Structure formats: structure tokens, C-alpha cells
N, CA, C, O and CB atoms as a CASP TS submission, in Angstrom:
PFRMAT TS
TARGET T0000
AUTHOR 0000-0000-0000
METHOD Language model
MODEL 1
PARENT N/A
ATOM      1  N   UNK     1     -11.172   5.628  24.898  1.00  0.00           N
ATOM      2  CA  UNK     1     -11.446   4.790  23.614  1.00  0.00           C
ATOM      3  C   UNK     1     -10.306   3.793  23.685  1.00  0.00           C
ATOM      4  O   UNK     1      -9.106   4.070  23.709  1.00  0.00           O
ATOM      5  CB  UNK     1     -11.438   5.694  22.129  1.00  0.00           C
ATOM      6  N   UNK     2     -10.900   2.513  23.718  1.00  0.00           N
ATOM      7  CA  UNK     2      -9.751   1.504  23.478  1.00  0.00           C
ATOM      8  C   UNK     2      -9.229   1.345  22.167  1.00  0.00           C
ATOM      9  O   UNK     2      -9.545   2.066  21.220  1.00  0.00           O
ATOM     10  CB  UNK     2     -10.131   0.211  23.850  1.00  0.00           C
ATOM     11  N   UNK     3      -8.408   0.375  22.113  1.00  0.00           N
ATOM     12  CA  UNK     3      -7.682  -0.069  20.789  1.00  0.00           C
ATOM     13  C   UNK     3      -8.707  -0.515  19.632  1.00  0.00           C
ATOM     14  O   UNK     3      -8.508  -0.218  18.454  1.00  0.00           O
ATOM     15  CB  UNK     3      -6.671  -1.361  21.116  1.00  0.00           C
ATOM     16  N   UNK     4      -9.768  -1.219  20.050  1.00  0.00           N
ATOM     17  CA  UNK     4     -10.714  -1.804  19.111  1.00  0.00           C
ATOM     18  C   UNK     4     -11.589  -0.628  18.561  1.00  0.00           C
ATOM     19  O   UNK     4     -11.979  -0.494  17.402  1.00  0.00           O
ATOM     20  CB  UNK     4     -11.609  -2.947  19.822  1.00  0.00           C
ATOM     21  N   UNK     5     -11.782   0.072  19.468  1.00  0.00           N
ATOM     22  CA  UNK     5     -12.744   1.337  19.108  1.00  0.00           C
ATOM     23  C   UNK     5     -12.069   2.250  17.994  1.00  0.00           C
ATOM     24  O   UNK     5     -12.714   2.791  17.096  1.00  0.00           O
ATOM     25  CB  UNK     5     -13.026   2.329  20.516  1.00  0.00           C
ATOM     26  N   UNK     6     -10.645   2.360  18.165  1.00  0.00           N
ATOM     27  CA  UNK     6      -9.847   3.169  17.390  1.00  0.00           C
ATOM     28  C   UNK     6      -9.750   2.708  16.237  1.00  0.00           C
ATOM     29  O   UNK     6      -9.993   3.422  15.264  1.00  0.00           O
ATOM     30  CB  UNK     6      -8.693   3.385  17.832  1.00  0.00           C
ATOM     31  N   UNK     7      -9.337   1.287  16.101  1.00  0.00           N
ATOM     32  CA  UNK     7      -9.244   0.778  14.827  1.00  0.00           C
ATOM     33  C   UNK     7     -10.482   0.660  14.107  1.00  0.00           C
ATOM     34  O   UNK     7     -10.432   0.843  12.891  1.00  0.00           O
ATOM     35  CB  UNK     7      -8.649  -0.404  14.866  1.00  0.00           C
ATOM     36  N   UNK     8     -11.676   0.363  14.690  1.00  0.00           N
ATOM     37  CA  UNK     8     -12.853   0.503  13.960  1.00  0.00           C
ATOM     38  C   UNK     8     -13.242   1.707  13.424  1.00  0.00           C
ATOM     39  O   UNK     8     -13.829   1.698  12.342  1.00  0.00           O
ATOM     40  CB  UNK     8     -13.779   0.134  14.629  1.00  0.00           C
ATOM     41  N   UNK     9     -12.959   3.003  14.136  1.00  0.00           N
ATOM     42  CA  UNK     9     -13.166   4.285  13.628  1.00  0.00           C
ATOM     43  C   UNK     9     -12.259   4.639  12.455  1.00  0.00           C
ATOM     44  O   UNK     9     -12.671   5.267  11.480  1.00  0.00           O
ATOM     45  CB  UNK     9     -13.003   5.231  14.695  1.00  0.00           C
ATOM     46  N   UNK    10     -10.922   4.179  12.601  1.00  0.00           N
ATOM     47  CA  UNK    10     -10.264   4.579  11.384  1.00  0.00           C
ATOM     48  C   UNK    10     -10.652   3.795  10.146  1.00  0.00           C
ATOM     49  O   UNK    10     -10.598   4.279   9.016  1.00  0.00           O
ATOM     50  CB  UNK    10      -8.836   4.481  11.573  1.00  0.00           C
ATOM     51  N   UNK    11     -11.059   2.520  10.426  1.00  0.00           N
ATOM     52  CA  UNK    11     -11.452   1.809   9.422  1.00  0.00           C
ATOM     53  C   UNK    11     -12.822   2.405   8.551  1.00  0.00           C
ATOM     54  O   UNK    11     -12.943   2.313   7.329  1.00  0.00           O
ATOM     55  CB  UNK    11     -11.644   0.480  10.026  1.00  0.00           C
ATOM     56  N   UNK    12     -13.693   2.958   9.367  1.00  0.00           N
ATOM     57  CA  UNK    12     -14.816   3.454   9.021  1.00  0.00           C
ATOM     58  C   UNK    12     -14.412   4.607   8.048  1.00  0.00           C
ATOM     59  O   UNK    12     -14.913   4.717   6.929  1.00  0.00           O
ATOM     60  CB  UNK    12     -15.623   3.831  10.222  1.00  0.00           C
ATOM     61  N   UNK    13     -13.461   5.465   8.558  1.00  0.00           N
ATOM     62  CA  UNK    13     -12.877   6.725   8.032  1.00  0.00           C
ATOM     63  C   UNK    13     -12.230   6.359   6.547  1.00  0.00           C
ATOM     64  O   UNK    13     -12.510   6.974   5.518  1.00  0.00           O
ATOM     65  CB  UNK    13     -11.693   7.331   9.135  1.00  0.00           C
ATOM     66  N   UNK    14     -11.430   5.384   6.624  1.00  0.00           N
ATOM     67  CA  UNK    14     -10.408   5.028   5.531  1.00  0.00           C
ATOM     68  C   UNK    14     -10.807   4.038   4.607  1.00  0.00           C
ATOM     69  O   UNK    14     -10.228   3.989   3.522  1.00  0.00           O
ATOM     70  CB  UNK    14      -9.173   4.555   6.082  1.00  0.00           C
ATOM     71  N   UNK    15     -11.793   3.172   4.900  1.00  0.00           N
ATOM     72  CA  UNK    15     -12.224   2.005   4.204  1.00  0.00           C
ATOM     73  C   UNK    15     -12.347   2.268   2.837  1.00  0.00           C
ATOM     74  O   UNK    15     -11.827   1.468   2.060  1.00  0.00           O
ATOM     75  CB  UNK    15     -13.440   1.493   4.697  1.00  0.00           C
ATOM     76  N   UNK    16     -13.002   3.346   2.357  1.00  0.00           N
ATOM     77  CA  UNK    16     -13.246   3.560   0.884  1.00  0.00           C
ATOM     78  C   UNK    16     -11.872   3.896   0.115  1.00  0.00           C
ATOM     79  O   UNK    16     -11.613   3.438  -0.998  1.00  0.00           O
ATOM     80  CB  UNK    16     -14.319   4.789   0.684  1.00  0.00           C
ATOM     81  N   UNK    17     -11.164   4.607   0.721  1.00  0.00           N
ATOM     82  CA  UNK    17      -9.652   4.654   0.201  1.00  0.00           C
ATOM     83  C   UNK    17      -8.945   3.431   0.127  1.00  0.00           C
ATOM     84  O   UNK    17      -8.316   3.156  -0.894  1.00  0.00           O
ATOM     85  CB  UNK    17      -8.803   5.491   1.041  1.00  0.00           C
ATOM     86  N   UNK    18      -8.979   2.665   1.102  1.00  0.00           N
ATOM     87  CA  UNK    18      -8.240   1.305   0.986  1.00  0.00           C
ATOM     88  C   UNK    18      -8.927   0.431   0.131  1.00  0.00           C
ATOM     89  O   UNK    18      -8.228  -0.302  -0.569  1.00  0.00           O
ATOM     90  CB  UNK    18      -8.067   0.591   2.302  1.00  0.00           C
ATOM     91  N   UNK    19     -10.238   0.347   0.031  1.00  0.00           N
ATOM     92  CA  UNK    19     -10.621  -0.650  -1.027  1.00  0.00           C
ATOM     93  C   UNK    19     -10.435  -0.052  -2.393  1.00  0.00           C
ATOM     94  O   UNK    19     -10.352  -0.841  -3.335  1.00  0.00           O
ATOM     95  CB  UNK    19     -12.101  -1.119  -0.864  1.00  0.00           C
ATOM     96  N   UNK    20     -10.359   1.213  -2.621  1.00  0.00           N
ATOM     97  CA  UNK    20     -10.264   1.745  -3.908  1.00  0.00           C
ATOM     98  C   UNK    20      -8.743   1.304  -4.297  1.00  0.00           C
ATOM     99  O   UNK    20      -8.405   0.772  -5.355  1.00  0.00           O
ATOM    100  CB  UNK    20     -10.581   3.405  -3.932  1.00  0.00           C
ATOM    101  N   UNK    21      -7.998   1.610  -3.320  1.00  0.00           N
ATOM    102  CA  UNK    21      -6.457   1.240  -3.703  1.00  0.00           C
ATOM    103  C   UNK    21      -6.273  -0.249  -3.892  1.00  0.00           C
ATOM    104  O   UNK    21      -5.486  -0.679  -4.735  1.00  0.00           O
ATOM    105  CB  UNK    21      -5.388   1.707  -2.520  1.00  0.00           C
ATOM    106  N   UNK    22      -7.045  -1.096  -3.060  1.00  0.00           N
ATOM    107  CA  UNK    22      -6.808  -2.471  -3.595  1.00  0.00           C
ATOM    108  C   UNK    22      -7.408  -2.913  -4.596  1.00  0.00           C
ATOM    109  O   UNK    22      -6.923  -3.885  -5.176  1.00  0.00           O
ATOM    110  CB  UNK    22      -7.014  -3.339  -2.817  1.00  0.00           C
ATOM    111  N   UNK    23      -8.415  -2.421  -4.984  1.00  0.00           N
ATOM    112  CA  UNK    23      -9.381  -2.658  -6.171  1.00  0.00           C
ATOM    113  C   UNK    23      -8.436  -2.421  -7.438  1.00  0.00           C
ATOM    114  O   UNK    23      -8.464  -3.157  -8.425  1.00  0.00           O
ATOM    115  CB  UNK    23     -10.779  -1.554  -6.158  1.00  0.00           C
ATOM    116  N   UNK    24      -7.548  -1.251  -7.294  1.00  0.00           N
ATOM    117  CA  UNK    24      -6.615  -0.973  -8.516  1.00  0.00           C
ATOM    118  C   UNK    24      -5.577  -1.892  -8.681  1.00  0.00           C
ATOM    119  O   UNK    24      -4.957  -2.000  -9.739  1.00  0.00           O
ATOM    120  CB  UNK    24      -5.965   0.332  -8.452  1.00  0.00           C
ATOM    121  N   UNK    25      -5.330  -2.652  -7.545  1.00  0.00           N
ATOM    122  CA  UNK    25      -4.063  -3.683  -7.524  1.00  0.00           C
ATOM    123  C   UNK    25      -4.740  -5.011  -8.063  1.00  0.00           C
ATOM    124  O   UNK    25      -4.279  -5.523  -9.082  1.00  0.00           O
ATOM    125  CB  UNK    25      -3.316  -3.940  -5.834  1.00  0.00           C
ATOM    126  N   UNK    26      -5.738  -5.540  -7.461  1.00  0.00           N
ATOM    127  CA  UNK    26      -6.297  -6.775  -7.716  1.00  0.00           C
ATOM    128  C   UNK    26      -7.398  -6.678  -8.776  1.00  0.00           C
ATOM    129  O   UNK    26      -7.843  -7.730  -9.236  1.00  0.00           O
ATOM    130  CB  UNK    26      -6.797  -7.348  -6.464  1.00  0.00           C
ATOM    131  N   UNK    27      -7.847  -5.563  -9.177  1.00  0.00           N
ATOM    132  CA  UNK    27      -8.974  -5.336 -10.420  1.00  0.00           C
ATOM    133  C   UNK    27     -10.082  -6.119 -10.114  1.00  0.00           C
ATOM    134  O   UNK    27     -10.573  -6.816 -11.002  1.00  0.00           O
ATOM    135  CB  UNK    27      -8.489  -5.788 -11.953  1.00  0.00           C
ATOM    136  N   UNK    28     -10.644  -6.109  -8.768  1.00  0.00           N
ATOM    137  CA  UNK    28     -11.871  -6.750  -8.385  1.00  0.00           C
ATOM    138  C   UNK    28     -12.254  -6.061  -6.972  1.00  0.00           C
ATOM    139  O   UNK    28     -11.666  -6.203  -5.899  1.00  0.00           O
ATOM    140  CB  UNK    28     -11.679  -8.411  -8.296  1.00  0.00           C
ATOM    141  N   UNK    29     -13.385  -5.286  -7.254  1.00  0.00           N
ATOM    142  CA  UNK    29     -13.916  -4.694  -6.009  1.00  0.00           C
ATOM    143  C   UNK    29     -14.241  -5.668  -4.899  1.00  0.00           C
ATOM    144  O   UNK    29     -13.771  -5.541  -3.768  1.00  0.00           O
ATOM    145  CB  UNK    29     -15.132  -3.941  -6.316  1.00  0.00           C
ATOM    146  N   UNK    30     -15.103  -6.699  -5.273  1.00  0.00           N
ATOM    147  CA  UNK    30     -15.449  -7.601  -4.218  1.00  0.00           C
ATOM    148  C   UNK    30     -14.223  -8.090  -3.371  1.00  0.00           C
ATOM    149  O   UNK    30     -14.139  -8.017  -2.145  1.00  0.00           O
ATOM    150  CB  UNK    30     -16.164  -8.774  -4.820  1.00  0.00           C
ATOM    151  N   UNK    31     -13.291  -8.597  -4.229  1.00  0.00           N
ATOM    152  CA  UNK    31     -12.125  -9.225  -3.577  1.00  0.00           C
ATOM    153  C   UNK    31     -11.350  -8.052  -2.724  1.00  0.00           C
ATOM    154  O   UNK    31     -10.840  -8.266  -1.624  1.00  0.00           O
ATOM    155  CB  UNK    31     -11.125  -9.931  -4.749  1.00  0.00           C
ATOM    156  N   UNK    32     -11.340  -6.937  -3.311  1.00  0.00           N
ATOM    157  CA  UNK    32     -10.796  -5.809  -2.441  1.00  0.00           C
ATOM    158  C   UNK    32     -11.391  -5.431  -1.274  1.00  0.00           C
ATOM    159  O   UNK    32     -10.752  -5.010  -0.310  1.00  0.00           O
ATOM    160  CB  UNK    32     -10.741  -4.701  -3.087  1.00  0.00           C
ATOM    161  N   UNK    33     -12.783  -5.578  -1.307  1.00  0.00           N
ATOM    162  CA  UNK    33     -13.513  -5.473   0.055  1.00  0.00           C
ATOM    163  C   UNK    33     -13.233  -6.514   0.972  1.00  0.00           C
ATOM    164  O   UNK    33     -12.943  -6.240   2.136  1.00  0.00           O
ATOM    165  CB  UNK    33     -14.963  -5.462  -0.092  1.00  0.00           C
ATOM    166  N   UNK    34     -13.296  -7.821   0.515  1.00  0.00           N
ATOM    167  CA  UNK    34     -12.803  -8.930   1.379  1.00  0.00           C
ATOM    168  C   UNK    34     -11.244  -8.729   2.039  1.00  0.00           C
ATOM    169  O   UNK    34     -11.043  -9.019   3.219  1.00  0.00           O
ATOM    170  CB  UNK    34     -12.839 -10.263   0.449  1.00  0.00           C
ATOM    171  N   UNK    35     -10.403  -8.322   1.357  1.00  0.00           N
ATOM    172  CA  UNK    35      -9.048  -8.068   1.725  1.00  0.00           C
ATOM    173  C   UNK    35      -9.156  -7.028   2.872  1.00  0.00           C
ATOM    174  O   UNK    35      -8.651  -7.260   3.971  1.00  0.00           O
ATOM    175  CB  UNK    35      -8.166  -7.556   0.477  1.00  0.00           C
ATOM    176  N   UNK    36      -9.843  -5.845   2.593  1.00  0.00           N
ATOM    177  CA  UNK    36      -9.809  -4.794   3.591  1.00  0.00           C
ATOM    178  C   UNK    36     -10.378  -5.311   4.844  1.00  0.00           C
ATOM    179  O   UNK    36      -9.805  -4.965   5.877  1.00  0.00           O
ATOM    180  CB  UNK    36     -10.551  -3.561   3.141  1.00  0.00           C
ATOM    181  N   UNK    37     -11.471  -6.129   4.944  1.00  0.00           N
ATOM    182  CA  UNK    37     -12.080  -6.604   6.065  1.00  0.00           C
ATOM    183  C   UNK    37     -11.165  -7.627   6.578  1.00  0.00           C
ATOM    184  O   UNK    37     -11.103  -7.719   7.804  1.00  0.00           O
ATOM    185  CB  UNK    37     -13.447  -7.099   5.809  1.00  0.00           C
ATOM    186  N   UNK    38     -10.522  -8.327   5.949  1.00  0.00           N
ATOM    187  CA  UNK    38      -9.430  -9.377   6.419  1.00  0.00           C
ATOM    188  C   UNK    38      -8.293  -8.729   7.173  1.00  0.00           C
ATOM    189  O   UNK    38      -7.789  -9.219   8.184  1.00  0.00           O
ATOM    190  CB  UNK    38      -8.785 -10.156   5.171  1.00  0.00           C
ATOM    191  N   UNK    39      -7.914  -7.553   6.592  1.00  0.00           N
ATOM    192  CA  UNK    39      -6.906  -6.595   7.211  1.00  0.00           C
ATOM    193  C   UNK    39      -7.371  -6.095   8.644  1.00  0.00           C
ATOM    194  O   UNK    39      -6.637  -6.095   9.632  1.00  0.00           O
ATOM    195  CB  UNK    39      -6.702  -5.312   6.234  1.00  0.00           C
ATOM    196  N   UNK    40      -8.611  -5.696   8.621  1.00  0.00           N
ATOM    197  CA  UNK    40      -9.338  -5.088   9.800  1.00  0.00           C
ATOM    198  C   UNK    40      -9.287  -6.245  11.081  1.00  0.00           C
ATOM    199  O   UNK    40      -8.897  -6.022  12.227  1.00  0.00           O
ATOM    200  CB  UNK    40     -11.028  -4.696   9.304  1.00  0.00           C
ATOM    201  N   UNK    41      -9.792  -7.527  10.537  1.00  0.00           N
ATOM    202  CA  UNK    41      -9.956  -8.576  11.513  1.00  0.00           C
ATOM    203  C   UNK    41      -8.403  -8.822  12.128  1.00  0.00           C
ATOM    204  O   UNK    41      -8.210  -9.057  13.321  1.00  0.00           O
ATOM    205  CB  UNK    41     -10.653  -9.981  10.761  1.00  0.00           C
ATOM    206  N   UNK    42      -7.437  -8.740  11.226  1.00  0.00           N
ATOM    207  CA  UNK    42      -6.031  -9.109  11.714  1.00  0.00           C
ATOM    208  C   UNK    42      -5.453  -7.998  12.733  1.00  0.00           C
ATOM    209  O   UNK    42      -4.685  -8.241  13.664  1.00  0.00           O
ATOM    210  CB  UNK    42      -5.010  -9.247  10.406  1.00  0.00           C
ATOM    211  N   UNK    43      -5.935  -6.817  12.403  1.00  0.00           N
ATOM    212  CA  UNK    43      -5.399  -5.616  13.240  1.00  0.00           C
ATOM    213  C   UNK    43      -6.289  -5.788  14.516  1.00  0.00           C
ATOM    214  O   UNK    43      -5.705  -5.766  15.599  1.00  0.00           O
ATOM    215  CB  UNK    43      -5.588  -4.009  12.456  1.00  0.00           C
ATOM    216  N   UNK    44      -7.662  -5.957  14.494  1.00  0.00           N
ATOM    217  CA  UNK    44      -8.375  -6.165  15.826  1.00  0.00           C
ATOM    218  C   UNK    44      -7.752  -7.283  16.457  1.00  0.00           C
ATOM    219  O   UNK    44      -7.814  -7.192  17.683  1.00  0.00           O
ATOM    220  CB  UNK    44      -9.908  -6.425  15.702  1.00  0.00           C
ATOM    221  N   UNK    45      -7.224  -8.219  16.078  1.00  0.00           N
ATOM    222  CA  UNK    45      -6.822  -9.549  16.773  1.00  0.00           C
ATOM    223  C   UNK    45      -5.219  -9.223  17.348  1.00  0.00           C
ATOM    224  O   UNK    45      -4.862  -9.623  18.457  1.00  0.00           O
ATOM    225  CB  UNK    45      -6.883 -10.995  15.538  1.00  0.00           C
ATOM    226  N   UNK    46      -4.427  -8.542  16.551  1.00  0.00           N
ATOM    227  CA  UNK    46      -3.077  -8.511  16.937  1.00  0.00           C
ATOM    228  C   UNK    46      -2.667  -7.124  17.559  1.00  0.00           C
ATOM    229  O   UNK    46      -1.743  -7.178  18.370  1.00  0.00           O
ATOM    230  CB  UNK    46      -2.230  -8.845  15.735  1.00  0.00           C
ATOM    231  N   UNK    47      -3.218  -5.884  17.301  1.00  0.00           N
ATOM    232  CA  UNK    47      -2.676  -4.791  17.818  1.00  0.00           C
ATOM    233  C   UNK    47      -2.842  -4.709  19.269  1.00  0.00           C
ATOM    234  O   UNK    47      -1.893  -4.210  19.874  1.00  0.00           O
ATOM    235  CB  UNK    47      -3.179  -3.705  17.195  1.00  0.00           C
ATOM    236  N   UNK    48      -3.961  -5.137  20.028  1.00  0.00           N
ATOM    237  CA  UNK    48      -4.213  -5.003  21.271  1.00  0.00           C
ATOM    238  C   UNK    48      -2.979  -5.963  22.032  1.00  0.00           C
ATOM    239  O   UNK    48      -2.572  -5.603  23.137  1.00  0.00           O
ATOM    240  CB  UNK    48      -5.779  -5.413  21.521  1.00  0.00           C
ATOM    241  N   UNK    49      -2.527  -6.950  21.507  1.00  0.00           N
ATOM    242  CA  UNK    49      -1.408  -7.793  21.827  1.00  0.00           C
ATOM    243  C   UNK    49      -0.155  -7.294  21.475  1.00  0.00           C
ATOM    244  O   UNK    49       0.667  -7.176  22.384  1.00  0.00           O
ATOM    245  CB  UNK    49      -1.531  -9.005  21.257  1.00  0.00           C
ATOM    246  N   UNK    50       0.206  -6.929  20.174  1.00  0.00           N
ATOM    247  CA  UNK    50       1.603  -6.650  19.790  1.00  0.00           C
ATOM    248  C   UNK    50       1.714  -5.275  19.622  1.00  0.00           C
ATOM    249  O   UNK    50       2.850  -4.825  19.473  1.00  0.00           O
ATOM    250  CB  UNK    50       2.055  -7.346  18.561  1.00  0.00           C
ATOM    251  N   UNK    51       0.646  -4.424  19.617  1.00  0.00           N
ATOM    252  CA  UNK    51       0.730  -2.909  19.511  1.00  0.00           C
ATOM    253  C   UNK    51       0.904  -2.748  17.803  1.00  0.00           C
ATOM    254  O   UNK    51       1.285  -3.670  17.081  1.00  0.00           O
ATOM    255  CB  UNK    51       2.182  -2.209  20.519  1.00  0.00           C
ATOM    256  N   UNK    52       0.551  -1.422  17.340  1.00  0.00           N
ATOM    257  CA  UNK    52       0.583  -1.069  16.102  1.00  0.00           C
ATOM    258  C   UNK    52       2.068  -0.809  15.478  1.00  0.00           C
ATOM    259  O   UNK    52       2.992  -0.628  16.271  1.00  0.00           O
ATOM    260  CB  UNK    52      -0.260   0.050  16.037  1.00  0.00           C
ATOM    261  N   UNK    53       2.265  -0.792  14.364  1.00  0.00           N
ATOM    262  CA  UNK    53       3.516  -0.442  13.615  1.00  0.00           C
ATOM    263  C   UNK    53       3.649   1.028  13.863  1.00  0.00           C
ATOM    264  O   UNK    53       2.584   1.598  14.101  1.00  0.00           O
ATOM    265  CB  UNK    53       3.462  -0.799  12.010  1.00  0.00           C
ATOM    266  N   UNK    54       4.901   1.879  13.858  1.00  0.00           N
ATOM    267  CA  UNK    54       4.731   3.298  13.810  1.00  0.00           C
ATOM    268  C   UNK    54       5.154   3.619  12.373  1.00  0.00           C
ATOM    269  O   UNK    54       5.067   4.754  11.904  1.00  0.00           O
ATOM    270  CB  UNK    54       5.584   4.084  14.941  1.00  0.00           C
ATOM    271  N   UNK    55       5.526   2.766  11.834  1.00  0.00           N
ATOM    272  CA  UNK    55       5.754   2.942  10.180  1.00  0.00           C
ATOM    273  C   UNK    55       5.216   1.753   9.400  1.00  0.00           C
ATOM    274  O   UNK    55       5.283   0.574   9.748  1.00  0.00           O
ATOM    275  CB  UNK    55       7.399   3.063   9.766  1.00  0.00           C
ATOM    276  N   UNK    56       4.676   2.240   8.301  1.00  0.00           N
ATOM    277  CA  UNK    56       4.001   0.948   7.564  1.00  0.00           C
ATOM    278  C   UNK    56       4.975   0.154   7.113  1.00  0.00           C
ATOM    279  O   UNK    56       6.127   0.545   6.925  1.00  0.00           O
ATOM    280  CB  UNK    56       3.093   1.239   6.343  1.00  0.00           C
ATOM    281  N   UNK    57       4.508  -1.187   6.882  1.00  0.00           N
ATOM    282  CA  UNK    57       5.652  -2.173   6.347  1.00  0.00           C
ATOM    283  C   UNK    57       5.769  -1.897   4.728  1.00  0.00           C
ATOM    284  O   UNK    57       4.833  -1.441   4.071  1.00  0.00           O
ATOM    285  CB  UNK    57       5.223  -3.926   6.667  1.00  0.00           C
ATOM    286  N   UNK    58       6.938  -2.208   4.230  1.00  0.00           N
ATOM    287  CA  UNK    58       7.133  -2.016   2.804  1.00  0.00           C
ATOM    288  C   UNK    58       7.559  -3.304   2.373  1.00  0.00           C
ATOM    289  O   UNK    58       8.342  -4.041   2.973  1.00  0.00           O
ATOM    290  CB  UNK    58       8.131  -0.907   2.421  1.00  0.00           C
ATOM    291  N   UNK    59       6.931  -3.543   1.178  1.00  0.00           N
ATOM    292  CA  UNK    59       7.155  -4.789   0.416  1.00  0.00           C
ATOM    293  C   UNK    59       7.519  -4.758  -0.913  1.00  0.00           C
ATOM    294  O   UNK    59       7.700  -5.808  -1.529  1.00  0.00           O
ATOM    295  CB  UNK    59       6.106  -5.527   0.434  1.00  0.00           C
TER
END
């Protein structure tokens, strides 16, 4: 399984929880879905080149 397959599998498993968390923050389910999809696209573009972080970013 390559990085793309792994990221897509994790997205399928975790997307509902991700969208729910984002929806609580932005108070808009449609926007939350768009943000989650944008994050997936960024991950698919960057992780094969830069690798994934071992710890989540904190902001």
C-alpha cells in the first residue's frame, strides 16, 4: 500500500469525525466538508514528498 492509498483509507475511516469536529468550530457542515476535503488534497500532495508529521501541529 502506497502513501496515497494509506491517506485515502484513513480519510474514509476518520472523515465523519473530522467533519463533525470542524463543523463545531465553523458552525457550517458544508464548509466543514470542504475544509476536510482540502486537507485531504494537501496531504495527498505533500506527504509523498515531505512525509507526514509524527506529532500533530498545535496552534
